C-alpha positions in Angstrom: 146.3 271.3 51.0 147.0 271.2 54.7 148.0 267.8 56.0 147.9 267.1 59.8 149.5 264.3 61.7 148.8 263.7 65.3 151.1 261.8 67.7 151.7 261.3 71.4 148.8 259.1 72.3 149.2 255.9 74.3 148.0 253.9 77.2 148.4 255.4 80.7 146.9 255.2 84.2 144.6 257.6 86.0 146.5 260.7 87.0 149.2 260.4 84.3 149.9 263.0 81.7 150.3 263.0 77.9 151.2 265.6 75.4 149.6 265.2 72.0 151.2 266.9 69.0 149.7 267.9 65.7 152.2 268.6 63.0 151.2 270.3 59.8 152.5 270.5 56.2 151.2 272.4 53.3 150.0 275.3 55.3 150.9 277.6 58.2 149.0 276.6 61.4 149.1 280.1 62.8 146.7 281.2 60.0 144.0 278.7 61.1 141.8 278.1 64.0 143.2 274.8 65.4 140.9 272.5 67.2 141.3 269.4 69.3 138.5 266.9 69.2 137.9 263.5 70.7 135.6 260.6 70.1 135.1 258.0 72.8 133.8 254.5 71.9 130.1 254.6 71.1 129.9 258.3 71.4 129.8 261.3 69.1 132.8 263.5 68.5 133.2 266.5 70.8 135.5 269.5 70.7 137.9 269.6 73.5 139.8 272.8 72.9 140.9 275.3 70.2 143.4 278.0 69.6 142.8 280.9 67.3 145.3 282.6 65.1 145.5 285.4 67.8 146.5 282.8 70.4 143.2 282.9 72.2 142.4 279.5 73.7 139.0 278.0 74.5 138.1 274.8 76.3 134.8 273.4 75.2 134.4 270.3 77.4 133.9 271.4 80.9 135.5 268.3 82.3 138.9 269.1 80.8 139.1 272.7 82.0 142.1 273.2 84.3 143.5 269.8 83.2 144.2 270.3 79.5 146.1 273.1 77.8 146.3 273.8 74.1 149.4 275.7 72.7 151.1 276.3 69.4 154.7 276.5 68.3 154.8 278.6 65.2 158.4 277.8 64.4 157.6 274.1 64.4 154.2 274.6 62.8 152.8 272.3 65.5 149.9 272.5 67.9 150.0 270.7 71.2 147.4 269.4 73.7 148.9 268.9 77.1 146.7 266.6 79.2 147.3 266.3 82.9 145.5 264.3 85.6 144.0 262.0 83.1 140.8 260.1 83.9 139.3 256.9 82.4 136.6 259.1 80.8 139.3 260.8 78.8 139.7 257.6 76.8 139.1 258.4 73.2 140.6 258.9 69.8 141.9 262.5 69.7 141.9 264.5 66.4 143.3 267.8 65.5 141.7 270.0 62.8 142.4 273.2 61.0 139.7 275.6 60.1 139.1 279.1 58.7 136.5 279.7 61.5 135.5 278.2 64.8 132.5 276.6 63.1 134.2 275.1 60.0 137.2 272.8 60.1 138.4 272.0 56.7 141.4 269.7 57.4 141.6 266.8 59.8 144.3 264.5 61.1 144.0 260.7 61.3 143.7 260.6 65.1 145.7 259.3 67.9 144.4 256.8 70.6 144.4 257.7 74.2 143.5 255.0 76.7 143.4 255.7 80.5 143.0 252.9 82.9 141.9 253.1 86.5 
């Protein structure tokens, strides 16, 4: 059973940066598709980015392209989401998830809150 724990969220101002971490236990993250998702207040969950076992990265939400970067440290069994030039519309709870395919995520973290003020 893979367990995921996110950290690194917080309250920042427009233009600031944050780096979210997703640490895993019970499994090797490099064997999974790792996704970052977010859910803003009153909205559905959307995928932000993912990284495949091969290291290929994909950014799903057009508004985050060129501002967010997903990476993985195999030695630490941790996945990161570097978020730069944050905007108020990035305010959400951010979740990481591990899956066997890009369509099926089997394990989820508890989420970390990101709040961006103008």
